[in-house]
C-alpha positions as a printed Julia matrix, in Angstrom:
101×3 Matrix{Float64}:
  -7.09   15.89   -0.46
  -8.04   17.86    2.74
  -5.68   18.75    5.45
  -7.11   15.92    7.63
  -6.33   13.27    4.93
  -3.56   10.79    5.44
  -1.45    8.82    2.79
  -0.35    5.26    3.48
   3.13    4.2     1.86
   4.04    0.48    2.03
   7.26   -0.59    0.7
   9.23   -4.07    0.44
  11.87   -5.5    -1.56
  11.32   -8.38   -4.24
  13.98  -10.28   -6.31
  15.03   -8.05   -9.25
  12.6    -7.82  -12.18
   8.97   -7.15  -12.75
   6.45   -7.68  -10.03
   4.6   -11.01  -10.45
   1.15  -10.36  -11.86
  -0.68  -12.06   -8.92
  -1.32  -11.0    -6.33
  -0.85   -7.25   -6.75
  -3.69   -6.51   -9.04
  -6.01   -8.57   -6.63
  -4.69   -6.67   -3.68
  -5.39   -3.22   -5.04
  -8.91   -4.27   -6.21
  -9.67   -5.82   -2.88
  -8.72   -2.77   -0.83
 -10.74   -0.51   -3.31
 -13.67   -2.93   -2.91
 -13.37   -2.52    0.98
 -12.43    1.11    1.21
 -13.16    2.93   -2.04
  -9.56    3.96   -2.11
  -7.71    2.84   -5.24
  -4.05    2.13   -4.41
  -1.31    2.36   -6.79
   1.97    0.27   -7.34
   5.33    1.82   -7.93
   8.52    0.28   -8.7
  10.93   -1.08   -8.88
  13.18    1.77   -7.53
  16.58    2.24   -9.01
  17.9    -0.7    -6.77
  15.74   -2.9    -8.94
  14.14   -4.48   -5.81
  12.22   -1.92   -3.92
   8.39   -1.63   -4.6
   5.81    0.59   -2.99
   2.04    0.7    -2.64
   0.41    4.03   -2.05
  -3.12    4.53   -0.71
  -4.56    7.98   -0.4
  -6.53    9.95    0.59
  -7.44    8.17    3.9
  -9.68   10.25    6.03
  -8.17   10.72    9.64
 -11.4     9.33   11.12
 -11.27    6.33    8.88
  -7.66    5.23    9.39
  -8.33    2.34   11.79
 -11.04    1.09    9.46
  -8.56    1.42    6.45
  -5.83   -0.51    8.33
  -8.26   -3.28    9.17
  -9.53   -3.52    5.58
  -5.97   -3.58    4.32
  -5.27   -6.42    6.57
  -8.27   -8.42    5.39
  -7.21   -7.69    1.73
  -3.67   -9.04    2.51
  -4.89  -12.22    4.04
  -7.44  -12.77    1.1
  -4.84  -12.39   -1.47
  -1.93  -14.11    0.39
   0.36  -11.38   -0.92
   2.95  -11.74    1.73
   3.57  -15.38    0.6
   5.26  -13.74   -2.52
   7.79  -11.9    -0.52
  11.27  -13.42   -0.18
  12.25  -15.07    3.15
  13.03  -12.63    5.77
  11.25   -9.74    4.0
   8.27   -7.77    5.22
   6.11   -5.11    4.23
   6.89   -1.66    5.94
   4.0     0.57    6.44
   4.21    4.3     7.04
   1.29    6.85    7.16
   1.7    10.55    6.91
  -1.01   13.29    7.32
  -1.15   15.76    4.43
   1.22   18.73    4.96
  -0.28   22.1     5.67
   1.87   24.5     3.7
   1.27   28.2     4.27
   1.47   30.73    1.48
């Protein structure tokens, strides 16, 4: 990753247990097809419910296009239908830190 790259971190809560097979592999594949960025799924966290998708590196100049492609992939896979009522995906994006030394 270069200093101008960004990472996207998207978390949400599911009922305890393993993530259901669909649609996560389909979502990660759809994002990779559209952007060339292979996302990764992490979870569950120690609470047994929190999961996170990570997408990186996203070039600073490509952030808008990445977010649009992610939205299209979400619509295509209908992932949000798998979330419990009242739960939503929380997206955070951070630039790569510049560490001196």
